[in-house]
MIGUDO-836144 format. One record per atom (N, C-alpha, C, O): z, x, y; atom name. Coordinates in pm, 1 decimal, decimal comma. Layout:
         zz         xx         yy    a
          Z          X          Y   CA
...
REM end
This chain:
         zz         xx         yy    a
    -2361,7     7116,8      407,6    N
    -2338,6     7098,3      535,2   CA
    -2395,7     7001,0      550,8    C
    -2327,5     6929,6      624,3    O
    -2514,2     6938,5      514,8    N
    -2535,6     6790,0      545,6   CA
    -2454,1     6725,6      441,1    C
    -2364,0     6664,3      498,5    O
    -2446,7     6713,9      330,3    N
    -2286,9     6653,4      273,6   CA
    -2185,5     6622,7      362,9    C
    -2155,9     6503,5      371,3    O
    -2118,7     6711,1      439,3    N
    -2008,4     6668,7      521,4   CA
    -2083,5     6591,7      635,9    C
    -2000,1     6521,0      692,5    O
    -2196,1     6578,5      687,4    N
    -2250,8     6519,6      808,4   CA
    -2234,8     6375,0      757,8    C
    -2170,0     6280,8      803,5    O
    -2319,3     6387,2      641,7    N
    -2353,8     6250,5      582,0   CA
    -2261,7     6175,7      547,1    C
    -2251,4     6054,3      564,4    O
    -2173,2     6266,6      483,2    N
    -2049,1     6178,6      405,4   CA
    -1947,1     6150,6      518,6    C
    -1852,9     6083,8      475,9    O
    -1938,8     6177,2      631,6    N
    -1874,3     6118,4      766,9   CA
    -1922,0     6012,0      793,7    C
    -1869,9     5900,8      785,0    O
    -2063,8     6052,1      841,3    N
    -2088,6     5906,8      874,3   CA
    -2044,7     5779,4      766,9    C
    -1974,8     5682,2      795,4    O
    -2115,6     5815,1      619,1    N
    -2084,9     5708,7      524,5   CA
    -1931,3     5672,3      521,4    C
    -1888,5     5568,2      471,6    O
    -1850,6     5772,7      582,1    N
    -1682,2     5727,6      584,9   CA
    -1684,9     5582,0      710,6    C
    -1635,3     5470,8      692,4    O
    -1730,3     5612,0      785,9    N
    -1737,5     5567,8      888,3   CA
    -1795,1     5421,4      894,2    C
    -1750,2     5329,4      962,6    O
    -1893,2     5418,1      816,9    N
    -2000,0     5321,6      781,3   CA
    -1904,8     5204,9      702,9    C
    -1877,8     5093,0      746,3    O
    -1858,8     5270,0      563,8    N
    -1750,5     5201,6      462,9   CA
    -1627,6     5151,1      508,7    C
    -1600,1     5033,7      483,7    O
    -1542,6     5228,2      577,5    N
    -1436,0     5181,4      630,3   CA
    -1431,0     5074,9      718,3    C
    -1365,9     4970,6      710,9    O
    -1523,9     5122,7      819,9    N
    -1522,2     5045,3      950,2   CA
    -1624,1     4960,9      990,1    C
    -1597,4     4862,6     1059,2    O
    -1743,7     4987,3      954,2    N
    -1852,8     4850,2      965,3   CA
    -1877,0     4784,5      870,1    C
    -1934,8     4679,2      897,1    O
    -1847,3     4810,7      718,5    N
    -1865,1     4724,8      650,0   CA
    -1736,4     4596,8      606,0    C
    -1749,8     4480,9      566,7    O
    -1654,3     4652,6      624,5    N
    -1527,2     4520,2      663,0   CA
    -1551,5     4459,8      805,2    C
    -1501,0     4347,5      807,6    O
    -1603,7     4488,7      912,1    N
    -1641,2     4404,7      991,4   CA
    -1778,2     4276,3      948,1    C
    -1774,0     4153,6      939,2    O
    -1852,4     4342,9      935,6    N
    -1954,8     4265,0      880,2   CA
    -1957,0     4198,1      771,8    C
    -2048,4     4120,8      743,3    O
    -1830,6     4226,3      680,7    N
    -1831,5     4112,8      538,2   CA
    -1729,1     4068,8      590,2    C
    -1700,0     4026,8      478,2    O
    -1637,1     4034,1      657,4    N
    -1548,9     3952,9      718,7   CA
    -1647,1     3872,1      854,4    C
    -1584,5     3787,1      917,8    O
    -1773,2     3894,2      890,8    N
    -1825,3     3770,1      930,8   CA
    -1785,5     3805,8     1090,6    C
    -1828,5     3724,2     1172,1    O
    -1715,9     3907,3     1138,7    N
    -1666,4     3905,1     1266,6   CA
    -1776,2     3931,8     1392,4    C
    -1748,1     3924,3     1512,0    O
    -1897,0     3962,1     1340,1    N
    -2056,4     3944,1     1467,2   CA
    -2019,7     3844,8     1509,4    C
    -1991,6     3857,9     1628,6    O
    -2001,6     3730,8     1467,0    N
    -1974,0     3580,5     1524,1   CA
    -1916,5     3572,0     1656,7    C
    -1955,8     3508,9     1754,9    O
    -1819,8     3644,7     1641,8    N
    -1674,4     3664,6     1741,7   CA
    -1723,7     3725,1     1871,7    C
    -1827,1     3783,5     1839,5    O
    -1702,3     3743,4     2013,1    N
    -1706,6     3837,2     2106,9   CA
    -1664,7     3951,5     2071,1    C
    -1554,9     3935,9     2017,7    O
    -1711,0     4115,4     2073,5    N
    -1651,1     4210,4     2049,6   CA
    -1510,5     4256,8     2104,5    C
    -1422,9     4322,0     2047,7    O
    -1515,5     4197,8     2246,5    N
    -1388,9     4198,0     2304,3   CA
    -1224,3     4117,1     2207,8    C
    -1102,5     4129,6     2220,5    O
    -1283,5     4066,3     2149,5    N
    -1193,3     3948,0     2112,2   CA
    -1134,9     4020,0     1961,5    C
    -1019,5     4009,5     1920,0    O
    -1238,6     4088,8     1899,4    N
    -1223,0     4148,8     1754,5   CA
    -1152,9     4278,6     1779,9    C
    -1077,4     4327,7     1695,9    O
    -1188,7     4358,1     1946,3    N
    -1139,3     4487,7     1976,5   CA
     -941,5     4457,2     2013,3    C
     -847,5     4536,6     2010,0    O
     -946,0     4334,4     2039,7    N
     -779,2     4328,5     2089,3   CA
     -722,5     4249,3     1963,5    C
     -605,1     4215,7     1979,2    O
     -768,6     4219,0     1865,2    N
     -715,0     4207,3     1746,2   CA
     -703,9     4046,2     1729,5    C
     -594,4     3999,8     1697,5    O
     -781,6     3985,5     1744,2    N
     -731,9     3829,4     1746,9   CA
     -773,6     3791,0     1580,7    C
     -739,2     3677,1     1549,2    O
     -837,0     3864,3     1480,6    N
     -855,5     3876,8     1362,8   CA
     -773,0     4001,2     1310,4    C
     -816,3     4114,6     1331,0    O
     -669,5     3983,1     1251,4    N
     -604,4     4102,7     1205,3   CA
     -639,3     4155,8     1062,4    C
     -626,7     4083,4      963,7    O
     -685,1     4289,3     1054,5    N
     -754,2     4303,2      983,6   CA
     -686,3     4346,6      823,8    C
     -754,7     4389,8      731,0    O
     -553,3     4325,7      819,3    N
     -462,3     4336,8      728,8   CA
     -500,1     4171,6      668,3    C
     -515,9     4163,6      546,5    O
     -512,1     4062,5      738,2    N
     -532,7     3954,0      671,5   CA
     -693,8     3935,7      588,4    C
     -740,0     3857,1      505,7    O
     -736,1     4036,6      651,5    N
     -891,6     4025,3      613,5   CA
     -949,1     4089,4      457,6    C
     -866,5     4134,3      378,0    O
    -1076,8     4088,2      429,3    N
    -1135,8     4178,4      296,5   CA
    -1135,4     4315,1      351,0    C
    -1142,7     4305,8      473,5    O
    -1129,1     4457,2      307,5    N
    -1069,5     4403,2      175,6   CA
     -923,1     4439,4      155,2    C
     -889,9     4465,7       39,7    O
     -817,7     4445,1      264,2    N
     -704,3     4469,2      275,6   CA
     -630,3     4395,1      206,9    C
     -513,2     4423,0      181,2    O
     -691,3     4288,3      167,7    N
     -644,2     4152,7      102,2   CA
     -650,3     4179,9      -74,9    C
     -616,5     4097,8     -160,1    O
     -687,9     4278,2      -91,9    N
     -771,7     4281,8     -219,9   CA
     -689,9     4429,4     -301,2    C
     -647,5     4515,5     -224,2    O
     -676,5     4445,6     -412,5    N
     -574,0     4540,3     -474,3   CA
     -689,3     4705,4     -438,1    C
     -652,9     4811,0     -489,9    O
     -785,4     4703,9     -372,2    N
     -843,5     4829,6     -276,5   CA
     -828,1     4794,2     -134,9    C
     -922,3     4808,9      -57,0    O
     -722,4     4751,5     -100,0    N
     -672,1     4730,6       26,0   CA
     -603,0     4901,0       66,5    C
     -635,6     4958,6      170,2    O
     -520,0     4952,9      -20,9    N
     -441,8     5027,8       43,1   CA
     -554,0     5167,0       47,6    C
     -544,6     5252,7      135,5    O
     -649,7     5171,4      -52,2    N
     -785,9     5255,7      -35,7   CA
     -826,2     5263,9      133,4    C
     -839,0     5359,4      210,0    O
     -837,7     5133,3      148,8    N
     -955,3     5138,8      237,8   CA
     -854,1     5126,5      391,9    C
     -895,6     5104,9      505,8    O
     -716,6     5148,0      347,3    N
     -674,5     5154,3      498,8   CA
     -585,2     5306,4      475,7    C
     -504,2     5321,9      567,1    O
     -584,4     5380,0      409,1    N
     -557,9     5533,9      385,0   CA
     -736,4     5608,5      419,0    C
     -749,3     5710,3      487,0    O
     -825,8     5552,8      372,7    N
     -968,6     5587,4      404,5   CA
    -1018,3     5576,7      510,6    C
    -1110,3     5654,5      535,9    O
     -980,7     5484,7      605,4    N
    -1001,9     5438,6      761,4   CA
     -906,9     5531,5      820,0    C
     -956,5     5587,5      917,8    O
     -773,1     5572,2      791,8    N
     -710,8     5664,1      871,0   CA
     -733,6     5769,0      891,1    C
     -713,1     5831,6      995,1    O
     -810,3     5828,0      729,1    N
     -836,4     5973,9      715,2   CA
     -939,4     5992,3      809,6    C
     -951,3     6100,9      866,3    O
    -1026,5     5883,5      836,1    N
    -1148,1     5888,9      876,4   CA
    -1154,8     5911,3     1040,9    C
    -1229,7     5983,0     1107,3    O
    -1029,6     5807,5     1087,5    N
    -1028,1     5808,8     1214,4   CA
     -992,7     5910,0     1274,5    C
    -1045,0     5951,3     1378,0    O
     -879,1     5972,2     1202,5    N
     -819,8     6112,7     1229,9   CA
     -920,1     6234,8     1255,8    C
     -959,2     6291,8     1357,7    O
     -940,4     6247,3     1141,8    N
    -1033,2     6336,8     1101,6   CA
    -1177,3     6367,0     1126,9    C
    -1228,3     6477,6     1144,6    O
    -1241,1     6234,9     1125,4    N
    -1409,6     6216,7     1140,7   CA
    -1428,9     6305,0     1249,7    C
    -1478,9     6412,8     1217,3    O
    -1406,1     6291,3     1357,0    N
    -1421,7     6341,0     1482,9   CA
    -1426,9     6512,0     1447,0    C
    -1525,8     6580,6     1472,4    O
    -1333,2     6551,8     1399,7    N
    -1334,6     6728,5     1388,1   CA
    -1426,3     6742,9     1284,6    C
    -1498,2     6842,6     1290,2    O
    -1441,1     6662,6     1187,0    N
    -1580,3     6673,3     1124,6   CA
    -1706,2     6687,8     1170,4    C
    -1777,4     6785,5     1147,4    O
    -1735,3     6595,3     1233,4    N
    -1843,8     6590,8     1280,9   CA
    -1903,9     6677,5     1371,1    C
    -2026,6     6683,2     1379,9    O
    -1811,9     6761,9     1455,4    N
    -1819,0     6808,8     1579,0   CA
    -1841,0     7003,6     1497,9    C
    -1930,6     7082,1     1528,8    O
    -1711,1     7032,8     1381,1    N
    -1767,0     7118,2     1312,5   CA
    -1893,6     7136,1     1248,5    C
    -1948,9     7246,0     1250,5    O
    -1947,1     7030,1     1188,1    N
    -2051,5     6985,5     1158,9   CA
    -2171,5     7067,0     1217,4    C
    -2241,8     7162,5     1183,9    O
    -2157,4     6971,1     1332,8    N
    -2272,4     7017,0     1447,9   CA
    -2264,8     7121,0     1461,4    C
    -2365,8     7173,8     1415,0    O
    -2167,4     7223,5     1520,3    N
    -2155,7     7367,8     1564,0   CA
    -2160,7     7439,2     1447,4    C
    -2188,0     7558,3     1462,6    O
    -2139,5     7395,8     1318,7    N
    -2164,5     7520,5     1206,4   CA
    -2355,4     7517,7     1201,7    C
    -2435,4     7611,1     1207,5    O
    -2378,1     7358,2     1188,1    N
    -2538,4     7361,3     1165,2   CA
    -2607,5     7433,1     1305,7    C
    -2691,8     7515,2     1269,4    O
    -2598,2     7427,2     1428,2    N
    -2620,6     7484,2     1524,0   CA
    -2633,7     7619,2     1523,2    C
    -2732,1     7684,2     1558,6    O
    -2526,7     7659,5     1479,9    N
    -2482,7     7838,4     1472,7   CA
    -2611,4     7890,8     1363,7    C
    -2687,2     7986,3     1380,4    O
    -2606,3     7782,5     1235,4    N
    -2677,2     7873,8     1158,9   CA
    -2804,0     7858,1     1149,2    C
    -2886,0     7915,9     1077,8    O
    -2818,8     7751,2     1248,8    N
    -2954,8     7730,2     1285,1   CA
    -3041,1     7849,6     1382,7    C
    -3157,3     7885,2     1363,1    O
    -2959,6     7893,1     1478,9    N
    -2974,3     8009,9     1590,6   CA
    -2925,6     8120,4     1504,4    C
    -2966,5     8217,1     1568,7    O
    -2865,7     8168,4     1401,9    N
    -2868,3     8298,7     1379,8   CA
    -2970,2     8333,2     1234,4    C
    -3004,1     8446,1     1199,1    O
    -2999,2     8227,6     1178,0    N
    -3079,5     8279,9     1103,6   CA
    -3236,5     8223,7     1115,1    C
    -3314,2     8226,4     1019,7    O
    -3264,6     8181,1     1225,1    N
    -3390,6     8145,0     1244,2   CA
    -3494,1     8225,6     1175,6    C
    -3594,6     8176,9     1123,9    O
    -3460,4     8367,7     1177,9    N
    -3584,3     8434,0     1097,4   CA
    -3603,6     8454,7      945,3    C
    -3714,4     8476,5      896,3    O
    -3492,7     8446,9      875,5    N
    -3435,6     8448,5      745,2   CA
    -3458,8     8306,7      693,2    C
    -3532,2     8306,5      594,3    O
    -3413,2     8175,7      735,3    N
    -3429,1     8048,5      646,3   CA
    -3585,1     8025,2      645,3    C
    -3666,6     8066,7      727,7    O
    -3606,3     7952,3      537,7    N
    -3699,8     7896,1      512,3   CA
    -3730,7     7780,5      560,4    C
    -3641,9     7739,2      635,0    O
    -3850,3     7685,2      545,9    N
    -3865,6     7567,8      597,3   CA
    -3740,2     7471,0      545,3    C
    -3678,9     7398,6      623,7    O
    -3720,9     7476,3      453,7    N
    -3626,4     7386,0      350,0   CA
    -3485,5     7403,9      418,0    C
    -3405,3     7313,8      442,8    O
    -3475,4     7502,5      436,5    N
    -3325,5     7559,7      487,3   CA
    -3327,2     7473,8      616,9    C
    -3281,0     7359,8      613,8    O
    -3378,6     7525,4      728,7    N
    -3419,9     7496,2      834,3   CA
    -3424,5     7319,1      843,7    C
    -3353,8     7249,5      916,7    O
    -3517,0     7278,2      758,6    N
    -3535,7     7098,1      765,8   CA
    -3381,7     7027,3      734,1    C
    -3334,6     6925,0      784,0    O
    -3329,4     7107,6      646,3    N
    -3181,9     7017,9      589,7   CA
    -3084,1     7072,5      737,3    C
    -3045,5     6975,8      803,1    O
    -3041,1     7211,3      794,6    N
    -2994,4     7230,7      899,2   CA
    -3027,3     7128,7     1011,3    C
    -2943,2     7074,0     1082,8    O
    -3166,7     7110,1     1016,7    N
    -3171,0     7029,6     1138,1   CA
    -3164,4     6845,7     1101,6    C
    -3143,4     6755,6     1182,8    O
    -3186,9     6835,5      971,3    N
    -3108,5     6655,3      971,1   CA
    -2967,0     6699,1      970,4    C
    -2925,7     6600,3     1031,2    O
    -2904,0     6740,2      958,1    N
    -2753,3     6767,9      967,6   CA
    -2725,1     6780,7     1112,4    C
    -2618,5     6733,6     1152,2    O
    -2788,3     6825,9     1179,4    N
    -2764,0     6839,2     1301,9   CA
    -2817,7     6724,9     1373,3    C
    -2786,9     6717,6     1492,2    O
    -2919,5     6600,5     1306,5    N
    -2914,4     6476,3     1368,3   CA
    -2817,4     6401,0     1334,3    C
    -2751,2     6334,0     1413,6    O
    -2800,9     6406,1     1212,8    N
    -2689,4     6299,4     1148,6   CA
    -2546,7     6317,9     1267,8    C
    -2481,1     6230,2     1324,1    O
    -2537,0     6453,1     1273,7    N
    -2411,2     6487,9     1357,9   CA
    -2388,9     6412,4     1484,6    C
    -2294,4     6342,2     1520,7    O
    -2501,5     6445,6     1542,8    N
    -2549,1     6403,0     1687,2   CA
    -2550,5     6262,0     1658,4    C
    -2497,1     6194,2     1746,1    O
    -2594,4     6202,5     1564,7    N
    -2595,7     6032,8     1574,1   CA
    -2479,5     5980,2     1548,1    C
    -2465,2     5859,7     1568,7    O
    -2371,7     6057,7     1497,5    N
    -2235,4     6007,9     1451,9   CA
    -2160,0     5987,2     1582,7    C
    -2102,1     5883,9     1616,2    O
    -2170,3     6114,3     1659,9    N
    -2116,0     6153,8     1769,9   CA
    -2183,8     6034,1     1861,6    C
    -2096,8     5955,3     1898,7    O
    -2258,9     6014,7     1887,9    N
    -2352,0     5906,2     1974,4   CA
    -2311,0     5767,6     1944,0    C
    -2311,9     5683,0     2033,4    O
    -2269,1     5734,2     1802,8    N
    -2226,8     5597,8     1771,4   CA
    -2103,2     5584,9     1788,3    C
    -2055,6     5471,6     1781,6    O
    -2000,0     5723,4     1820,6    N
    -1845,3     5692,1     1835,4   CA
    -1820,3     5688,3     1968,7    C
    -1718,0     5644,9     2021,5    O
    -1933,5     5743,2     2032,1    N
    -1895,0     5670,3     2177,0   CA
    -1946,2     5553,7     2242,5    C
    -1943,1     5538,2     2364,5    O
    -2008,6     5445,5     2134,1    N
    -2037,6     5366,0     2185,3   CA
    -1926,2     5246,9     2197,7    C
    -1809,9     5280,3     2175,6    O
    -1948,9     5130,1     2226,6    N
    -1868,7     5003,6     2275,2   CA
    -1827,9     4991,1     2124,9    C
    -1725,2     5046,7     2085,7    O
    -1901,9     4923,6     2045,8    N
    -1926,1     4858,2     1928,0   CA
    -1801,9     4950,1     1818,7    C
    -1715,0     4896,6     1749,8    O
    -1826,8     5083,4     1830,7    N
    -1723,8     5201,1     1756,9   CA
    -1572,8     5161,3     1839,8    C
    -1465,6     5114,7     1801,1    O
    -1607,3     5190,1     1926,1    N
    -1431,6     5161,2     2030,0   CA
    -1346,5     5014,4     2011,6    C
    -1228,9     4984,3     2032,4    O
    -1449,7     4947,9     1968,3    N
    -1383,2     4831,8     1927,1   CA
    -1337,7     4797,0     1779,3    C
    -1264,5     4705,8     1741,0    O
    -1411,3     4910,2     1697,5    N
    -1383,3     4895,4     1543,4   CA
    -1284,9     4935,7     1547,1    C
    -1186,5     4867,1     1519,5    O
    -1274,9     5121,1     1599,7    N
    -1117,4     5135,9     1574,8   CA
    -1039,6     5094,2     1621,5    C
     -936,4     5138,7     1571,2    O
    -1007,6     4983,6     1745,7    N
     -927,2     4919,8     1816,0   CA
     -875,4     4823,7     1716,5    C
     -755,0     4800,9     1704,6    O
     -974,8     4762,9     1639,4    N
     -955,8     4639,5     1505,4   CA
     -871,8     4698,4     1426,6    C
     -765,1     4649,5     1389,7    O
     -931,6     4847,6     1385,1    N
     -850,3     4897,0     1259,6   CA
     -748,9     4929,5     1291,1    C
     -679,7     4948,6     1191,1    O
     -676,6     4955,4     1416,9    N
     -534,8     5033,3     1444,4   CA
     -459,6     4920,4     1477,1    C
     -340,1     4939,1     1500,0    O
     -519,1     4770,6     1486,4    N
     -459,4     4689,1     1517,4   CA
     -329,8     4602,7     1398,4    C
     -262,4     4508,0     1438,8    O
REM end
């Protein structure tokens, strides 16, 4: 469960945040990036041999990422509640970290920065 939460957060970081900073787009206003003044098809990593992999990974993350995050959050909370008596401290800690990572990812998805990156990717 923790692997799903961290993997989903890492996918957002690799396919959206990393190319944004690697192309030095933070020096431009976020609104300019969101509306596509800087076409991602003309920037790294899309211009390399890894371009198709990044395009597919970003599309899969954009499509299924929110479902994975919501599912992981619900699963972790349900396991915490139903197994509160039987879980040891390690299981509880793992479930709490999975819950925190899932909540953090959901909060990040609601930010203007994340919305701009998703719009930039879809350009």
